[in-house]
N, C-alpha and C positions, 0 to 999 in steps of 0.2 A: 810056966811061962818062961820064954827063954830071951836073953839079952842079945840083940844084933850088934855085931861088930861094928865100931863108928868109925869113919872116913869123914875128914873135912877136905873139900876141893877148894883151891884157891888160885882164881883165873879172872883176867880182866874181861875176857872172851866169853860173852854170854852163851853162844852157841856150844863150845866147848864145854862149860860147866853143865849146860842141860843134857849135851850126850853122856857124860859122865855122871851125872845124877840118876839119870835114867838106867842105864846099863848096870851101874853098882846097886841100885835098889832092886833091880830085877835079880841080882845075883844074891841078894840076902844082907846088903848093908843098910844101915843108918848113915846117910849121907846128910851134912850139911854144906852149905857153900859161902864164899866171902870173896869179893871182887878187888880187894886191896889189902895190904899189908895190915894196917890198923884194925880194921875190919877181922882180920885173919886171927890175928892176936886176941881181941876181944872174945871172938866166937870158940878158940881153942881154950881159954879159960872157963869157959862156962860149960862147952858140950865135952872136954875131955877125950878128945878121938885117938884110937890107936895108932892111924895112920893119917898123916896129913900129905896131900897130892898137891904140889906147890909148882907153878909156872914160875920157871925163872926169868924170863924175858917180859916180864910187867914193868910198865912204865915206873 
């Protein structure tokens, strides 16, 4: 059993999140997403991703 690399995608635009989730999953990553900073912090503590892709222009 192999362990997939983990990525957390943080963006308030659901279309961007879905595009990233789809493509990263196809590339062999385990992907979780968050729509805001508070949710991202909670998910990062539980999911422990290797990479966080963060939108810097969120409200």
